[in-house]
C-alpha positions in Angstrom: -98.2 81.2 229.4 -97.8 83.0 226.0 -95.8 80.4 224.2 -96.4 77.9 221.4 -96.7 75.2 224.1 -100.4 76.1 224.1 -100.6 75.0 220.5 -100.0 71.4 221.1 -102.9 69.4 219.8 -104.7 68.7 223.2 -102.9 71.1 225.6 -104.8 71.4 228.8 -105.9 74.8 230.1 -103.2 75.5 232.6 -103.2 78.3 235.2 -101.8 81.5 233.8 -102.8 84.5 231.7 -103.6 83.8 228.0 -105.4 86.9 226.7 -103.1 89.7 225.6 -104.8 93.0 226.6 -101.8 95.3 226.5 -98.1 95.7 225.9 -95.5 95.7 227.5 -96.8 93.0 230.0 -98.3 94.4 233.2 -95.6 92.7 235.3 -93.1 95.3 234.1 -95.2 98.2 235.3 -93.9 99.6 238.6 -95.0 101.8 241.6 -91.8 103.8 241.2 -92.8 104.9 237.7 -95.9 106.6 239.2 -93.7 109.5 240.4 -91.2 109.5 237.6 -93.5 108.9 234.6 -97.2 109.0 235.3 -97.8 112.2 237.3 -95.4 114.4 235.2 -97.1 113.1 232.0 -100.5 114.1 233.4 -99.2 117.6 234.2 -97.8 118.0 230.7 -98.8 121.3 229.0 -100.0 119.6 225.9 -102.4 116.5 225.7 -100.1 115.1 223.0 -96.7 116.1 224.5 -95.7 112.5 224.9 -97.2 111.2 221.7 -96.6 111.5 217.9 -100.3 112.5 217.3 -103.4 113.7 219.0 -105.6 110.7 220.0 -109.3 110.3 221.1 -110.1 110.2 224.8 -112.1 107.5 226.5 -113.4 106.9 230.0 -113.6 103.5 231.7 -115.6 103.1 235.0 -114.9 100.0 237.1 -118.0 99.1 239.0 -116.6 96.3 241.2 -119.9 94.9 242.7 -121.4 91.5 241.9 -124.2 89.3 243.3 -121.7 86.4 243.3 -118.1 85.9 242.3 -117.8 83.6 239.3 -115.3 80.8 239.7 -113.4 82.0 236.6 -113.4 85.7 237.6 -110.0 87.4 238.0 -111.1 91.0 238.4 -111.2 93.1 241.5 -114.8 92.6 242.6 -116.8 92.6 245.9 -119.9 90.6 246.7 -120.6 91.7 250.3 -120.7 95.5 250.3 -123.8 97.2 251.7 -125.7 100.1 250.2 -123.7 102.7 252.2 -120.4 101.3 251.0 -121.6 101.2 247.4 -122.6 104.9 247.7 -119.2 105.7 249.2 -117.5 104.0 246.3 -119.6 105.9 243.7 -118.7 109.1 245.4 -115.0 108.2 245.1 -115.4 107.5 241.4 -116.9 110.9 240.8 -114.2 112.6 242.9 -111.5 110.8 241.0 -112.9 112.1 237.7 -113.0 115.6 239.2 -109.3 115.2 240.1 -108.5 114.3 236.5 -110.4 117.5 235.5 -107.6 119.5 237.2 -104.9 118.0 235.0 -103.7 119.9 232.0 -103.4 116.7 230.0 -107.2 116.4 229.9 -108.1 120.1 229.7 -110.8 120.8 227.1 -110.7 117.3 225.6 -114.1 115.8 224.7 -115.0 112.2 225.5 -115.1 110.0 222.4 -116.2 106.8 224.2 -117.3 105.6 227.6 -117.3 102.1 229.0 -119.1 100.9 232.2 -117.3 97.7 233.1 -117.0 95.5 236.2 -117.8 93.6 238.2 -121.4 94.3 237.3 -122.4 97.9 236.4 -126.1 96.7 236.4 -125.7 95.7 240.0 -126.3 99.4 240.8 -129.8 100.7 241.5 -131.5 103.0 239.0 -131.1 105.9 241.5 -127.4 105.2 242.0 -126.8 105.1 238.3 -128.6 108.4 237.7 -126.7 110.1 240.5 -123.4 108.8 239.3 -124.0 109.8 235.7 -125.2 113.3 236.8 -121.9 113.9 238.6 -119.7 112.5 235.9 -121.3 114.4 233.1 -121.3 117.7 235.1 -117.5 117.4 234.7 -117.5 116.3 231.0 -120.7 115.7 229.0 -120.7 112.7 226.8 -123.7 113.5 224.6 -121.4 113.6 221.5 -119.5 110.4 222.3 -119.3 107.9 219.5 -120.1 105.0 221.8 -121.2 104.4 225.4 -121.0 100.7 226.5 -122.7 99.2 229.5 -122.0 95.6 230.8 -124.9 93.8 232.3 -125.7 90.6 234.2 -129.1 89.5 233.0 -130.5 88.8 236.5 -129.9 92.3 237.7 -132.0 93.9 235.0 -135.6 95.2 235.2 -137.4 97.1 232.5 -137.2 100.3 234.6 -133.4 99.9 235.1 -132.9 99.2 231.4 -134.9 102.3 230.6 -132.7 104.4 232.9 -129.6 102.9 231.2 -131.0 103.8 227.8 -131.6 107.4 229.0 -128.0 107.6 230.1 -127.1 107.5 226.4 -125.9 104.0 226.3 -125.4 102.8 222.7 -124.1 99.3 223.3 -125.7 97.1 225.9 -123.5 94.0 226.6 -125.3 91.1 228.1 -123.1 88.7 230.0 -124.9 85.5 229.1 -121.8 83.3 228.9 -124.0 80.1 228.6 -127.7 79.3 228.3 -127.7 76.1 230.4 -128.6 76.5 234.1 -126.4 73.6 235.2 -123.3 75.1 233.6 -124.1 78.6 235.0 -124.4 77.0 238.5 -121.2 75.0 238.1 -119.3 78.2 237.2 -120.7 80.4 239.9 -122.8 82.6 237.7 -125.6 84.4 239.5 -128.2 84.5 236.7 -130.3 81.7 235.1 -131.6 81.2 231.6 -135.2 82.6 232.1 -133.6 85.9 233.1 -131.7 86.1 229.8 -134.9 86.0 227.8 -136.6 88.6 229.9 -133.7 91.0 229.9 -133.2 90.7 226.1 -136.9 91.3 225.4 -136.9 94.4 227.6 -133.7 95.7 225.9 -135.1 95.2 222.4 -138.3 97.1 223.3 -136.2 100.0 224.5 -134.4 100.3 221.1 -130.8 100.1 222.2 -128.7 100.7 219.0 -126.5 97.7 219.7 -127.2 94.7 221.9 -124.2 92.4 222.3 -124.3 88.9 223.8 -121.2 87.5 225.5 -120.4 83.8 225.4 -117.5 81.8 226.9 -116.3 78.6 225.2 -115.0 75.9 227.6 -116.7 76.6 230.9 -116.8 73.9 233.5 -119.2 71.2 232.4 -119.4 72.4 228.8 -120.3 69.7 226.2 -120.5 69.6 222.4 -124.3 69.3 222.5 -124.7 72.2 224.9 -122.3 74.4 223.0 -124.2 73.9 219.8 -127.4 74.7 221.6 -125.9 77.9 223.0 -124.9 79.0 219.5 -128.4 78.2 218.1 -130.1 80.1 220.9 -127.8 83.1 220.3 -128.7 83.0 216.6 -132.4 82.8 217.4 -132.2 86.0 219.4 -130.5 87.8 216.5 -128.3 90.2 218.6 -126.4 92.9 216.8 -123.1 91.5 217.8 -121.7 88.4 219.6 -118.5 88.2 221.7 -117.0 84.8 222.3 -114.0 84.3 224.7 -112.1 81.1 225.3 -112.0 80.2 229.0 -108.7 81.0 230.6 -107.5 80.6 234.2 -105.4 83.5 235.4 -103.8 83.0 238.8 -106.4 84.7 241.0 -109.5 82.7 240.1 -111.3 80.1 242.3 -110.7 77.4 239.7 -107.0 78.3 239.5 -106.6 78.0 243.3 -108.3 74.6 243.2 -106.0 73.4 240.4 -102.8 74.7 242.1 -103.7 73.4 245.6 -105.4 70.1 244.4 -108.3 70.6 246.8 -110.8 68.8 244.5 -113.4 71.5 244.7 -114.5 71.1 241.1 -115.2 67.7 239.6 -115.5 69.1 236.1 -112.6 70.6 234.2 -112.1 73.4 231.8 -112.0 72.2 228.2 -108.6 71.9 226.6 -107.4 74.5 224.0 -108.1 72.3 221.0 -111.7 71.8 222.0 -112.2 75.5 222.8 -110.8 76.6 219.5 -113.0 74.0 217.7 -116.1 75.3 219.5 -115.3 78.9 218.6 -114.6 77.9 215.0 -118.0 76.1 214.9 -119.7 79.2 216.4 -118.1 81.5 213.9 -119.1 79.2 211.0 -122.7 79.2 212.2 -122.8 82.9 212.7 -121.4 83.5 209.2 -124.1 81.2 207.8 -126.6 83.4 209.7 -125.3 86.5 208.0 -122.8 87.7 210.6 -119.3 88.9 209.8 -116.3 88.0 211.9 -114.6 91.2 213.1 -111.8 89.8 215.4 -110.7 86.8 217.2 -113.6 87.3 219.6 -116.4 89.2 217.8 -119.1 88.8 215.1 -121.4 91.5 213.9 -124.6 91.4 211.9 -124.1 94.7 210.1 -120.5 95.9 209.9 -121.6 99.2 208.4 -123.8 100.0 211.4 -122.4 98.0 214.3 -118.9 98.6 215.5 -116.8 98.2 218.6 -115.5 101.7 219.1 -114.0 101.1 222.5 -111.9 98.2 221.1 -110.9 99.9 217.9 -109.9 103.1 219.7 -107.7 101.3 222.2 -106.1 99.2 219.5 -105.1 102.4 217.8 -103.5 104.1 220.8 -106.3 106.2 222.2 -106.1 107.7 225.7 -108.2 106.0 228.3 -108.8 107.3 231.8 -109.6 104.3 234.1 -111.6 105.2 237.2 -112.0 102.9 240.1 -110.1 100.4 242.2 -107.4 98.5 240.2 -108.6 100.1 237.0 -106.2 100.4 234.0 -105.6 103.4 231.7 -103.3 105.1 229.3 -102.9 108.8 229.3 -100.4 111.1 227.5 -98.0 108.3 226.6 -98.0 106.5 229.9 -99.7 103.2 231.0 -101.1 103.3 234.5 -103.1 101.2 236.9 -104.9 102.4 240.0 -104.2 101.2 243.5 -105.7 97.7 243.8 -107.3 97.6 247.2 -110.4 99.5 248.3 -108.6 101.0 251.3 -105.6 102.4 249.5 -107.7 103.6 246.5 -110.1 105.4 248.9 -107.3 106.9 251.0 -105.5 108.4 248.0 -108.7 110.2 246.8 -109.5 111.4 250.3 -106.0 113.0 250.3 -106.9 114.7 247.0 -104.5 112.6 245.0 -104.9 110.5 241.9 -105.0 106.9 243.1 -102.2 105.5 240.8 -100.6 102.3 241.9 -98.1 101.5 239.1 -97.2 102.8 235.7 -95.0 102.4 232.7 -93.8 104.8 230.0 -93.5 102.7 226.7 -90.9 103.7 224.2 -92.0 104.6 220.7 -91.0 101.1 219.6 -93.1 99.6 222.4 -96.1 101.7 221.4 -95.6 100.4 217.8 -95.5 96.8 219.0 -98.6 97.3 221.2 -100.7 98.6 218.3 -99.4 96.0 215.9 -100.1 93.0 218.2 -103.5 94.3 219.2 -104.6 95.1 215.7 -103.5 91.7 214.6 -106.3 90.3 216.8 -108.7 91.5 214.0 -107.0 88.9 211.8 -105.3 91.4 209.5 -102.9 94.3 209.4 -103.0 97.2 207.0 -99.3 98.3 206.7 -100.2 101.8 205.5 -101.6 102.7 209.0 -98.2 102.1 210.6 -96.3 103.8 207.9 -98.5 106.9 208.3 -98.6 106.8 212.1 -95.1 105.7 213.0 -93.1 106.1 209.8 -92.2 102.4 210.0 -92.3 99.6 207.4 -93.8 96.9 209.6 -93.0 94.2 207.0 -89.4 94.9 207.6 -89.6 95.7 211.4 -91.5 92.5 212.1 -90.0 90.2 209.5 -88.8 87.6 212.0 -92.2 87.3 213.6 -94.0 87.2 210.2 -91.6 84.5 209.0 -92.4 82.5 212.1 -96.2 82.8 211.5 -95.7 81.7 207.9 -93.7 78.8 209.1 -96.5 77.8 211.4 -99.0 78.0 208.5 -101.1 80.6 210.2 -100.3 83.6 207.9 -102.3 83.2 204.6 -101.6 86.5 203.0 -98.4 88.6 203.1 -98.1 91.5 200.7 -96.5 94.9 201.1 -99.9 96.3 201.9 -101.6 93.8 204.1 -101.1 90.7 206.2 -103.9 88.2 207.0 -104.1 85.3 209.4 -105.8 82.0 208.6 -109.0 81.2 210.6 -106.9 78.8 212.7 -104.4 81.6 213.3 -107.1 83.9 214.3 -108.5 81.4 216.8 -105.2 81.2 218.6 -103.9 84.7 217.9 -103.0 85.4 221.6 -100.4 82.6 221.5 -98.9 84.1 218.4 -98.5 87.7 219.6 -95.3 87.1 221.6 -93.5 86.5 218.3 -93.5 90.3 218.1 -92.6 91.1 221.6 -89.1 92.5 222.5 -86.9 89.6 223.8 -87.0 90.8 227.4 -90.8 90.5 227.4 -91.3 87.1 225.9 -90.9 84.9 228.9 -92.0 87.0 231.8 -95.2 86.6 233.8 -97.9 88.6 232.0 -99.5 90.2 235.0 
């Protein structure tokens, strides 16, 4: 779906991936490359053998459990697992990390950032969290990590659990609020309700988390102008350190997508069109800026840029290594993209055999790595050309002239100098549709996932 078709004035939200998270597209990653590319890279004698420079190392933990599956969710999640099955999965996570510890590619490398994602990491009990962290940090301590992020669903949080999360060293607590209206939360299959948001936020503030982030989604089923404005006002009233706003998309494996494709009529409401979603995000950004926030990317605003950062995002957008633990988890190690096996049974079986549970992989060329960093960094709304000259020895103004010309022609590139490129606010709001201008020709019209 990454075409300028999305930029028509009132284009509907059709089924297909919109958000660009990586490059080349996931659909060109293959199981065959696991043996030819991924495993040899992990066994390399030097952590930087496949790269032009040493890079930071991060750890992503996929906690795939939820109280309910949201109708817009496209992740690998489970809602019916019992306590014993959850314990079994956490044991697999720890064993996977121990397997990585035997690879020369990670030997002696400290963790620079850690991310607990899901699913719902806060679904785990306090005791489960403590046991998991104890095993993981026995392999590699993270006391010196620049950032540890933990995603939460407000209804799963108690003061005791938040206290345990804080003791784990979490520096950024990300509250998956999405919307403050109970009717809209219900329509979209969210498990929490508005009173739980206030309680969780109050507990978190008391515990002194360095950064509390609130997630919102523009364009959920049933969203209205009045309610969106109310959501923005309630967010401002809470004064979070940062705010993340995503525009609702419909990848193929969501409940809403299945309903649209099959025409079953399960949902009477519809997802807002792209013009409306972009307008809502523009209004939210304007209100946040008036409230003292600074826009840091197409999706984020921060109250104090000097103190509040998104280390996980910035490191990945600058080519960091990331070990992804858990079923279907994504990572990038030693110059190779990789994804874990995407079913519980195959993932568990691989670890039981003492093998890394890799399902597919891709070794990008130097030019593809350049493109990846260029398009991801453009999501900030600007590009500093010196970074690419220093990192890749490439003049991106020349390398990407065709794409930059196209953006100027569309009126979304407002500054173009030898040192810097900047998007207009309108360009920033639809940046994911612009990025394919910089893809290699063979990647522009393929399915993203």
